[in-house]
C-alpha positions as CSV (number, residue, x, y, z in Angstrom):
1,X,84.8,126.2,84.1
2,X,87.9,125.0,82.2
3,X,88.0,125.2,78.5
4,X,89.8,126.0,75.3
5,X,88.6,127.9,72.3
6,X,87.5,126.1,69.1
7,X,88.5,127.3,65.6
8,X,86.7,130.5,64.7
9,X,83.7,130.1,62.4
10,X,81.0,132.7,61.8
11,X,79.9,131.9,65.3
12,X,82.6,130.9,67.8
13,X,81.8,128.5,70.7
14,X,83.6,127.6,73.9
15,X,84.5,123.9,74.6
16,X,85.0,122.4,78.0
17,X,88.4,120.7,78.3
18,X,88.7,117.7,80.6
19,X,92.5,117.9,80.8
20,X,95.2,120.2,79.5
21,X,98.4,122.0,80.4
22,X,96.7,125.4,80.8
23,X,94.1,126.7,83.2
24,X,91.3,128.7,81.6
25,X,89.2,131.0,83.7
26,X,85.7,131.8,82.4
27,X,83.4,134.4,84.0
28,X,79.8,135.1,83.1
29,X,79.1,138.2,81.0
30,X,76.9,141.0,82.2
31,X,74.3,140.0,79.7
32,X,73.4,141.3,76.3
33,X,71.0,140.7,73.4
34,X,73.7,141.4,70.8
35,X,75.3,138.5,68.8
36,X,78.8,139.9,69.5
37,X,78.3,139.7,73.2
38,X,77.1,136.1,73.1
39,X,80.6,135.1,72.0
40,X,83.4,134.9,74.6
41,X,86.5,137.0,74.0
42,X,89.6,134.8,74.5
43,X,92.7,136.5,75.8
44,X,96.2,134.9,75.9
45,X,98.0,135.6,79.2
46,X,101.8,135.3,79.3
47,X,103.7,133.8,82.2
48,X,105.1,137.1,83.7
49,X,103.3,139.6,86.0
50,X,103.4,142.6,83.7
51,X,101.7,140.7,80.9
52,X,99.1,139.3,83.3
53,X,98.4,142.8,84.5
54,X,97.4,143.9,80.9
55,X,95.0,141.0,80.6
56,X,93.5,141.5,84.1
57,X,92.6,145.1,83.3
58,X,91.4,144.4,79.8
59,X,89.2,141.6,81.0
60,X,87.7,143.7,83.8
61,X,86.7,146.5,81.4
62,X,85.4,144.2,78.7
63,X,83.2,142.5,81.2
64,X,82.1,145.4,83.5
65,X,81.8,148.1,80.9
66,X,81.1,146.4,77.6
67,X,79.2,143.3,78.8
68,X,81.4,140.6,77.2
69,X,82.2,137.2,78.6
70,X,86.0,136.8,78.7
71,X,88.2,133.7,78.9
72,X,91.8,133.8,79.8
73,X,94.4,131.2,79.0
74,X,97.9,131.3,80.4
75,X,100.6,130.0,78.0
76,X,104.1,130.4,76.7
77,X,104.7,132.9,74.0
78,X,105.1,130.6,71.1
79,X,102.0,128.7,72.1
80,X,100.1,131.9,72.4
81,X,101.0,132.9,68.9
82,X,99.9,129.4,67.6
83,X,96.5,129.7,69.4
84,X,96.0,133.2,67.9
85,X,97.0,132.0,64.4
86,X,94.6,129.0,64.6
87,X,91.7,131.1,65.8
88,X,91.7,129.5,69.3
89,X,92.4,132.9,70.9
90,X,91.6,136.5,70.0
91,X,94.4,138.6,71.3
92,X,97.9,138.8,72.7
93,X,98.4,142.1,74.6
94,X,102.1,142.0,75.1
95,X,104.6,140.6,72.6
96,X,108.4,140.9,73.1
97,X,109.2,140.4,69.4
98,X,109.2,136.9,68.1
99,X,110.3,137.2,64.5
100,X,109.6,133.6,63.5
101,X,106.0,133.8,64.8
102,X,105.5,137.2,63.1
103,X,106.8,135.9,59.8
104,X,104.6,132.8,59.9
105,X,101.3,134.1,61.2
106,X,101.3,137.8,60.1
107,X,103.3,137.8,56.9
108,X,102.8,134.3,55.4
109,X,99.5,132.9,56.7
110,X,97.9,136.3,57.4
111,X,95.8,134.9,60.3
112,X,97.2,137.4,62.8
113,X,97.2,141.2,62.4
114,X,98.9,144.0,64.5
115,X,96.7,145.5,67.2
116,X,98.8,148.6,67.9
117,X,101.3,149.5,70.6
118,X,100.8,148.7,74.2
119,X,102.5,151.9,75.3
120,X,105.3,150.1,77.3
121,X,108.9,149.9,76.1
122,X,110.6,146.7,77.2
123,X,114.2,145.9,77.6
124,X,115.8,142.5,78.3
125,X,119.3,142.4,79.8
126,X,121.6,141.3,82.6
127,X,121.3,143.0,85.9
128,X,123.2,143.2,89.3
129,X,121.8,144.8,92.5
130,X,122.4,148.5,92.7
131,X,124.2,148.1,96.1
132,X,126.8,146.1,94.3
133,X,127.2,148.5,91.4
134,X,127.5,151.4,93.8
135,X,130.5,149.7,95.4
136,X,132.2,149.0,92.1
137,X,130.9,150.4,88.8
138,X,133.3,148.0,86.9
139,X,130.9,145.2,87.7
140,X,128.4,146.6,85.2
141,X,130.7,146.1,82.2
142,X,130.5,142.7,80.4
143,X,134.3,142.8,79.7
144,X,134.8,142.5,83.5
145,X,132.5,139.6,84.1
146,X,135.2,136.9,84.3
147,X,137.0,139.0,86.8
148,X,134.0,138.8,89.1
149,X,133.0,135.2,88.2
150,X,134.0,133.9,91.7
151,X,131.8,136.5,93.3
152,X,128.8,135.3,91.3
153,X,129.5,131.6,91.9
154,X,127.6,129.2,94.1
155,X,128.6,126.1,95.9
156,X,127.7,123.9,93.0
157,X,128.8,126.0,90.1
158,X,132.4,124.6,89.9
159,X,134.2,127.9,90.0
160,X,132.0,129.5,87.3
161,X,129.8,132.5,87.9
162,X,126.1,131.9,87.8
163,X,123.6,133.8,85.7
164,X,120.1,133.3,87.0
165,X,117.3,132.6,84.5
166,X,113.6,132.1,85.1
167,X,111.4,130.2,82.7
168,X,113.4,128.6,79.9
169,X,110.6,129.6,77.4
170,X,111.4,133.3,77.8
171,X,113.1,135.0,74.9
172,X,116.9,134.7,75.5
173,X,120.1,134.1,73.6
174,X,122.3,134.0,76.8
175,X,123.7,130.5,76.3
176,X,125.2,131.5,72.9
177,X,126.3,134.9,74.3
178,X,128.2,133.3,77.1
179,X,129.9,130.9,74.7
180,X,130.7,133.5,72.0
181,X,132.0,136.1,74.5
182,X,134.1,133.4,76.3
183,X,132.5,134.2,79.7
184,X,133.1,132.1,82.7
185,X,129.4,131.8,83.5
186,X,126.8,129.0,83.7
187,X,123.1,129.4,83.5
188,X,120.8,128.4,86.4
189,X,117.2,128.1,85.3
190,X,115.0,128.7,88.3
191,X,111.8,127.8,86.4
192,X,109.6,130.9,86.7
193,X,109.4,134.6,87.3
194,X,108.3,133.9,90.9
195,X,111.3,131.7,91.6
196,X,113.6,134.4,90.2
197,X,111.9,137.0,92.4
198,X,112.4,134.8,95.4
199,X,116.1,134.4,94.7
200,X,116.6,138.1,94.1
201,X,114.8,139.0,97.3
202,X,116.7,136.4,99.3
203,X,120.1,137.7,98.0
204,X,119.1,141.3,98.6
205,X,118.1,140.7,102.2
206,X,121.8,140.4,103.2
207,X,123.1,142.4,100.2
208,X,124.8,139.4,98.6
209,X,126.0,139.7,95.0
210,X,124.0,138.2,92.1
211,X,123.8,138.3,88.4
212,X,120.4,137.7,86.7
213,X,118.7,137.8,83.4
214,X,115.9,140.3,83.8
215,X,113.7,142.8,82.0
216,X,112.3,146.2,82.5
217,X,109.8,147.6,83.3
218,X,109.2,145.5,86.4
219,X,107.6,146.4,89.7
220,X,110.2,144.6,91.8
221,X,112.6,147.6,91.4
222,X,110.4,149.3,94.0
223,X,111.9,146.8,96.4
224,X,115.3,145.8,95.0
225,X,116.9,148.4,92.8
226,X,118.9,146.9,89.9
227,X,121.7,148.1,87.7
228,X,122.1,146.9,84.1
229,X,125.3,145.2,82.9
230,X,126.3,146.8,79.6
231,X,126.4,144.0,77.1
232,X,127.8,144.5,73.6
233,X,125.5,147.0,71.8
234,X,122.6,145.6,69.9
235,X,122.2,146.4,66.2
236,X,119.7,145.2,63.7
237,X,120.5,141.6,62.6
238,X,123.1,140.9,65.2
239,X,121.0,138.2,66.7
240,X,119.8,136.7,63.4
241,X,121.9,133.6,63.9
242,X,121.8,132.6,67.5
243,X,124.8,130.3,67.4
244,X,126.9,133.4,66.4
245,X,125.3,136.1,68.5
246,X,127.7,138.4,70.4
247,X,125.3,141.3,71.2
248,X,122.8,142.2,73.9
249,X,119.1,142.8,73.5
250,X,117.1,145.6,71.8
251,X,114.7,148.0,73.3
252,X,111.2,146.8,72.2
253,X,108.1,148.8,71.9
254,X,105.7,146.1,73.1
255,X,103.0,145.3,70.6
256,X,99.5,143.8,70.7
257,X,98.3,141.3,68.1
258,X,94.8,140.1,67.2
259,X,93.4,137.1,65.3
260,X,92.6,138.5,61.8
261,X,89.0,137.3,61.9
262,X,88.4,138.7,65.3
263,X,90.0,142.1,64.3
264,X,87.5,142.3,61.5
265,X,84.4,140.8,63.1
266,X,85.0,141.3,66.9
267,X,83.0,144.5,67.2
268,X,83.5,146.7,70.2
269,X,85.7,144.1,71.9
270,X,88.2,144.3,69.0
271,X,88.1,148.1,68.9
272,X,88.6,148.3,72.7
273,X,91.7,146.1,72.6
274,X,93.1,148.2,69.8
275,X,92.6,151.2,72.0
276,X,94.1,149.6,75.1
277,X,97.3,151.5,75.8
278,X,99.0,152.5,79.1
279,X,102.4,153.2,80.5
280,X,104.8,151.2,82.6
281,X,103.9,152.9,85.8
282,X,100.3,151.8,85.5
283,X,101.3,148.3,84.5
284,X,103.7,148.0,87.4
285,X,101.0,149.1,89.9
286,X,98.7,146.2,88.8
287,X,101.5,143.7,88.5
288,X,102.7,144.5,92.0
289,X,99.2,144.0,93.4
290,X,99.0,140.6,91.7
291,X,102.5,139.2,92.1
292,X,103.8,141.3,95.0
293,X,100.8,141.8,97.3
294,X,99.0,138.5,96.5
295,X,95.8,140.0,95.2
296,X,93.7,138.2,92.6
297,X,93.9,139.5,89.1
298,X,90.2,140.4,89.3
299,X,90.7,142.3,92.6
300,X,93.8,144.1,91.3
301,X,92.1,145.2,88.1
302,X,89.0,146.4,90.0
303,X,91.1,148.5,92.4
304,X,93.1,150.0,89.5
305,X,90.0,150.7,87.5
306,X,88.2,152.5,90.3
307,X,91.3,154.7,90.9
308,X,92.0,155.5,87.2
309,X,88.8,156.2,85.4
310,X,90.5,159.0,83.5
311,X,92.8,156.5,81.8
312,X,90.5,153.6,80.9
313,X,87.5,155.7,79.8
314,X,89.6,157.0,76.9
315,X,89.8,153.4,75.7
316,X,86.0,153.4,75.4
317,X,85.6,156.6,73.4
318,X,83.3,156.0,70.5
319,X,82.3,152.4,71.7
320,X,79.4,153.2,74.1
321,X,76.8,154.0,71.4
């Protein structure tokens, strides 16, 4: 059924939503007499495949091994933080560092608490295909972008190079960076990760040049190897004022966050999510099964879990009793 979480009280309940912008998948629990297991665990799923892989596997283990009912709601990052802070969701499993949300919900309102590291280090940047960089390494330096603008242009870009973007809600200061570095580029928002992947694959089929906003880790590099463009080096505070930013992006140790009440009263589910930690290779395997091979999240999670008991059983240590 479709639904959205109500504000957390001593006992949380699930409401059925007749309409809304987000699809919410609810599966039945394995059954339990405990009060904790009668309450669904609500996970926020981001819009990109790697984040969806985290949620798929966590959901599978929570249901199959711990007997919880789990709901999943896909939403943009800021909306996910809001749901977490208001008690309408229990956990975000992959945050790419949103300082304003952290300041509001963790530091000021104290309705969200850190849930530990995911185990994956993320990096946002600009990328070109490896076959292009192998032909000319100078294309991977931002100072040379204007020199190659015509090569990255399209029929409708008016002589400017094109920097592909996906979903406009993704963390990015590229518009300001282009302006402040005086780059002859324009942004083309393709609307989603899937649309970006389609464009990357299409360009790569005939080894055409392209420039794209992208992030690592990502499973697509098993198909299309990418080379990062060296933007001006990031340093702490260089992106504090977006209108003045002239630097690239930091490496980010991706974090998990829990609703504060859930972290305290969520029992084994909360402890399991704190323990959930894996590497980029494992995340990429599941993400590729979902986004690349067309498997359902449930099917991908089940396949991964059956092949990797040694990893996920560690997340359950101390929880079975």
